[in-house]
C-alpha positions as semicolon CSV with decimal commas, in nm:
position;residue;x (nm);y (nm);z (nm)
1;X;2,546;1,736;-2,350
2;X;2,519;1,709;-1,976
3;X;2,186;1,684;-1,804
4;X;2,140;1,774;-1,444
5;X;1,891;1,572;-1,243
6;X;1,648;1,789;-1,053
7;X;1,405;1,693;-0,785
8;X;1,033;1,760;-0,812
9;X;1,064;1,908;-0,464
10;X;1,216;2,233;-0,351
11;X;1,355;2,079;-0,038
12;X;1,402;1,753;0,149
13;X;1,155;1,887;0,407
14;X;0,882;1,920;0,140
15;X;0,949;1,569;0,016
16;X;0,928;1,428;0,367
17;X;0,606;1,616;0,443
18;X;0,441;1,485;0,126
19;X;0,546;1,128;0,206
20;X;0,411;1,164;0,561
21;X;0,080;1,306;0,434
22;X;0,029;1,009;0,203
23;X;0,136;0,755;0,466
24;X;-0,124;0,905;0,702
25;X;-0,389;0,872;0,432
26;X;-0,296;0,507;0,369
27;X;-0,323;0,431;0,741
28;X;-0,660;0,612;0,760
29;X;-0,790;0,420;0,458
30;X;-0,688;0,094;0,628
31;X;-0,854;0,203;0,957
32;X;-0,522;0,188;1,141
33;X;-0,476;0,425;1,431
34;X;-0,123;0,511;1,541
35;X;0,024;0,772;1,773
36;X;0,375;0,779;1,627
37;X;0,511;1,109;1,493
38;X;0,550;1,005;1,130
39;X;0,765;1,303;1,034
40;X;1,025;1,202;1,293
41;X;1,001;0,842;1,175
42;X;1,075;0,950;0,814
43;X;1,350;1,196;0,908
44;X;1,530;0,947;1,131
45;X;1,475;0,627;0,931
46;X;1,308;0,447;1,217
47;X;1,109;0,131;1,278
48;X;0,837;0,147;1,543
49;X;0,557;-0,071;1,669
50;X;0,243;0,129;1,740
51;X;-0,071;-0,048;1,868
52;X;0,069;-0,378;1,736
53;X;0,129;-0,234;1,388
54;X;0,484;-0,227;1,250
55;X;0,565;0,089;1,057
56;X;0,912;0,156;0,923
57;X;1,090;0,404;0,701
58;X;1,429;0,247;0,636
59;X;1,735;0,284;0,422
60;X;1,973;0,008;0,314
61;X;2,182;0,032;0,631
62;X;1,881;-0,066;0,845
63;X;1,750;-0,356;0,633
64;X;1,869;-0,617;0,884
65;X;1,642;-0,471;1,155
66;X;1,332;-0,608;0,981
67;X;1,465;-0,963;0,960
68;X;1,543;-0,966;1,332
69;X;1,185;-0,884;1,438
70;X;0,973;-1,024;1,155
71;X;0,857;-1,330;1,347
72;X;0,702;-1,111;1,618
73;X;0,464;-0,905;1,401
74;X;0,206;-1,003;1,147
75;X;0,093;-0,668;1,008
76;X;0,265;-0,352;0,903
77;X;0,421;-0,143;0,631
78;X;0,782;-0,079;0,538
79;X;0,879;0,217;0,322
80;X;1,227;0,189;0,171
81;X;1,427;0,508;0,121
82;X;1,644;0,376;-0,160
83;X;1,771;0,514;-0,485
84;X;1,675;0,205;-0,684
85;X;1,324;0,067;-0,713
86;X;1,261;-0,243;-0,503
87;X;0,975;-0,467;-0,615
88;X;0,715;-0,587;-0,364
89;X;0,867;-0,867;-0,158
90;X;0,678;-1,194;-0,122
91;X;0,850;-1,285;0,205
92;X;0,712;-0,971;0,371
93;X;0,373;-1,023;0,204
94;X;0,348;-1,363;0,371
95;X;0,409;-1,186;0,704
96;X;0,126;-0,938;0,623
97;X;0,380;-0,661;0,594
98;X;0,349;-0,451;0,279
99;X;0,663;-0,297;0,132
100;X;0,676;0,029;-0,060
101;X;0,937;0,255;-0,212
102;X;0,933;0,614;-0,094
103;X;0,853;0,727;-0,450
104;X;0,518;0,546;-0,423
105;X;0,418;0,810;-0,168
106;X;0,485;1,107;-0,396
107;X;0,126;1,073;-0,513
108;X;-0,173;0,901;-0,359
109;X;-0,271;0,643;-0,619
110;X;-0,624;0,592;-0,487
111;X;-0,699;0,965;-0,505
112;X;-0,615;0,984;-0,878
113;X;-0,909;1,061;-1,103
114;X;-0,779;0,792;-1,339
115;X;-0,810;0,512;-1,083
116;X;-1,160;0,376;-1,019
117;X;-1,277;0,329;-0,662
118;X;-1,166;-0,007;-0,516
119;X;-1,312;-0,158;-0,201
120;X;-1,223;-0,490;-0,041
121;X;-1,557;-0,660;0,024
122;X;-1,686;-0,971;0,195
123;X;-1,629;-1,242;-0,065
124;X;-1,895;-1,480;0,066
125;X;-2,174;-1,222;0,046
126;X;-2,082;-1,144;-0,317
127;X;-2,070;-1,515;-0,404
128;X;-2,411;-1,559;-0,238
129;X;-2,550;-1,266;-0,438
130;X;-2,442;-1,424;-0,767
131;X;-2,496;-1,798;-0,712
132;X;-2,454;-1,889;-1,080
133;X;-2,099;-1,750;-1,089
134;X;-1,822;-1,961;-0,939
135;X;-1,534;-1,799;-0,754
136;X;-1,289;-1,919;-1,019
137;X;-1,490;-1,737;-1,289
138;X;-1,415;-1,389;-1,150
139;X;-1,133;-1,192;-1,312
140;X;-0,806;-1,170;-1,121
141;X;-0,625;-0,880;-0,960
142;X;-0,269;-0,957;-0,846
143;X;-0,162;-0,918;-0,482
144;X;0,117;-0,684;-0,592
145;X;-0,117;-0,450;-0,780
146;X;-0,056;-0,100;-0,635
147;X;-0,419;-0,070;-0,523
148;X;-0,419;-0,407;-0,346
149;X;-0,092;-0,320;-0,172
150;X;-0,233;0,020;-0,073
151;X;-0,536;-0,137;0,097
152;X;-0,343;-0,435;0,235
153;X;-0,531;-0,687;0,022
154;X;-0,438;-1,054;0,043
155;X;-0,470;-1,354;-0,185
156;X;-0,831;-1,471;-0,175
157;X;-0,976;-1,126;-0,105
158;X;-1,247;-0,992;-0,332
159;X;-1,238;-0,633;-0,449
160;X;-1,528;-0,427;-0,579
161;X;-1,438;-0,178;-0,852
162;X;-1,667;0,115;-0,939
163;X;-1,607;0,266;-1,281
164;X;-1,789;0,585;-1,375
165;X;-1,907;0,603;-1,736
166;X;-2,136;0,833;-1,931
167;X;-2,415;0,578;-1,866
168;X;-2,362;0,567;-1,489
169;X;-2,157;0,351;-1,254
170;X;-2,045;0,003;-1,357
171;X;-1,959;-0,242;-1,078
172;X;-1,697;-0,513;-1,126
173;X;-1,556;-0,772;-0,890
174;X;-1,211;-0,928;-0,894
175;X;-1,041;-1,198;-0,688
176;X;-0,692;-1,132;-0,557
177;X;-0,440;-1,398;-0,663
């Protein structure tokens, strides 16, 4: 038996438009304002700096571009247009540049009804509100968790998680490690 792989999209244009829509939402959720035409960026596999924020949509042939400019920028996102999945890269994380695969923009993970609301909060105010709980006693969320990467969370950040139950809303806090 031969199986033919089919895309979930009708066209490359639809795929690109969906990716752009979800990139725009990520930038909005991070309060990042850019003027770059994201559809052109995706279509042409470009890297741009917009208001001091690095944003790139690159394929394998342009991977060396990032290494040549990484010391000049300390915040941004890189979306890799690759056939194989690339795990989040710690070297870019340390530069405050979050890396994603294009397939991670096929859906918006924070808009899923299965994902509770996450908000990065001021850690000190939470610790002050619960003085009997030490920082090391809070549960952990990893820096490479999809939600933390989406919001640009860093090690040491505290995240508030709101879970809706039949009894109301339960609030949880986690420390990013």
